[in-house]
N, C-alpha and C positions, 0 to 999 in steps of 0.2 A: 650436503646437508643442508641445502642456502631451498633449494625448491619444493624440499619436502617440507621444512621448514614457512613456505612461503602460503603450501595448498594448505593445511594447518590450520594460517593464522584464517586464512578462508572462511570456514567452516569453526572459523575460535570465534567466542563472544569479548573481545582487549578489556581486561584491567580499567580500572578503574588507572591505576597506575602507568600501566602502558599508554593510554586514548593519547591523540594528534592535541593539543592547545588549543586551533579556532583560533578567533576571533572575537573582536565586544564585537560589532560589526555586521547587521545582516550582508550578506554579498548581494553582486543588483541580480537583476529578474528583470520579467516583466511587466509589464505595470496592466495592461488586455488581456483576456481571451481570441488567441487572434479568431477561434470559429464566431461566442459570438458580442465577443466585444462587450463585454461587462468585466470589471474592474476584481482584479484577482486575490486580490485586499481586503477585507477589513475597511471598515465599519462595515457588512452587509443588510438587508431591509428585513425588519423588524420582523418577527413569526421562524425565521429561516431557521433551521440548523445543523451542522456541520458532523459529518462523519469518515473516518477514514480509511485506511486501508495498504496491508504493502502487500502481495501476491506474485510477481516475480521483479521484470521490466514495467520502471511505475509507468514508462512510452505508452507499452503493450496498452496497459490493464488503466490510462486516461481514455482512453476510447471507448472504454467498454459502459465510460456515464455518463459519460460530455449532451449524446445525444436523448437521455431516457425525457418521457412527458414532467415534469420536477421538479429536475436537476435546474440548480442557478448559474452555480460555474463551478468549474475542476482546474486544479490548477494539484501545482507536482514538486515535493520536496524531499526532505528526510526528516524520519522519527526513529523515536526509540534508542536513543542513540544516549552516548557520552560528549562530545566535544561543538564549545558553540558556536553557529553556522559551521558548516563544513560546507566544502566545496567537493564539490561533481566526486573528484579525479583521488579530494582528503579519503570521501566513503568509501571506494571502489579499495583503497588499503586496507579493511576489514579496520582501523587503528578508530573509527569513532562511533565505533556500536552501533550506527542509525541502518532503518534498511527504506529501500523506494516505497516510497506513502503517497498514496493518488488524497487529495484533500476532495470532498465534495459535498459542496453548499443544498443541501437542497428543502420544496417547501413541503413541510409533509403531511399540509392538506393536500397535495397533491400523488405525492408518489409514498411510499412507506420506507424503513430504516431496515423493515424487512424486508424490504422488495429487494432496495442494495446489497441484503446479506447474503443476496438466492444468486444476483449476479456476480456478486466473490464466489461462494465458491464453488458454482456452475464452470467457476472460469480458464481455475486451474487445477492445479493437484493441491492440496491441504496433505497430504501424510505425507510429500517430501519433504526433509530439510535442510535449513541454510541451502537449495537450487528449488529451481523448475524447471525443466530437463538435462535443459546443455549448459546454463547460464548457470555455476554456482558460489555460493561468496552468501557472505553474511544478512549483505545489502540485501536477494533474495529470499530474504526468510517467508515464508508466510505471518500474520499477527495479525490482529481488529485491533483498532487505538480507540478508543470509548472519550465521551465526550457530555458520561450522565452516568444515575446508576443506573435508568430505565439504559441506558443504550446497549453496557454492563452485561445484563441481562438480558437481554434481547437476544444477544451475537450470543453468550455465552448456552442458549439456552436453542439457538442455530445449528450450534458446534456441534454437542449433544442429538439431532433431528439430523444430525447430513452427516451425522454416522452411522446410526443407524440405518439406513437410507443406500451406505454403503455395502455394510452390514450383509444387507437382508441381496444387494444387487453382486453379493461372491465376494467386490473387493477386500484385500483381507489388511490390507495400510491399516494407522493409527491414523486418526487427525491432528497434528504438529503447529495444530493453524496457535500463536499468542497472541492470546490476549488479556491486555490494559490499558490504565488509564491516561490519556492524551499528555502529556510535562510540553514540551518542546515542537512545532513545528515550523522546517525552517521552508524554507522556499524555493527547489534548485532556481537554474540559474536565467535567462530565458531560451537558452540553443534548446533545452527541455521543453516548455513548455510547450502545448499540447503539439509532440514531438509529429506526431501520426499529422495533422493532418498540413504538419511545412515535406514532409516526410516523407511523399504516398505511396507503401509499396513497403515499406521499409517491414526485418522484418524482428516477427512477434515471436516471442519466447513460453510462449502460453499452452497451453495446453489442461482443457478440464480431463477431470478423471472419467463423463461421459453420461454420471447417474448424473439425474436429475434430484431438487429440490425436493420435498417432500413440499405436496398441499401443504395452505394452513386455510383457518379460515373455513 
């Protein structure tokens, strides 16, 4: 019975009454990006924008973005949940409601939000609910957390466009990616920041559908 309960918990979002209490103070994290040396936390230079993507293991997802021309800095953390300032282990309990999330700070004059959405949709399977491959849990769900009405509109349009592309390719799955305004982003512990650079050859649980995002413009 306990094992059944734990499995259900991993794929079911907690209620406010079930959520862990968390803490008032942020947990300790890294100061600078391991790869490019830039500060992980704001203030960022004027004109830069921020995007947030949840697409499975954040260690595997972050590396997809930090090398893109026009991306200023990336960091990983927790978003979309109930528990303030959660730890990694608390998130993995499925009792915080958070998703493993990548923060992407970018220069819109050098790379568009649409280009980032293309990477997001092509690099994981947005039709899998509360999982990516063998990585199962609410914290591995597919989600886009937006920072403006413009981002929300673009994300919704991109979701519809990729759904059409999947259908045209004969993929029967329905995209389950959640799109919601960013409420709070909590930085993950230092050991998780730029994990792929710290641990070359580490396993990646991400696998796309093989369907290309439709060309725009």
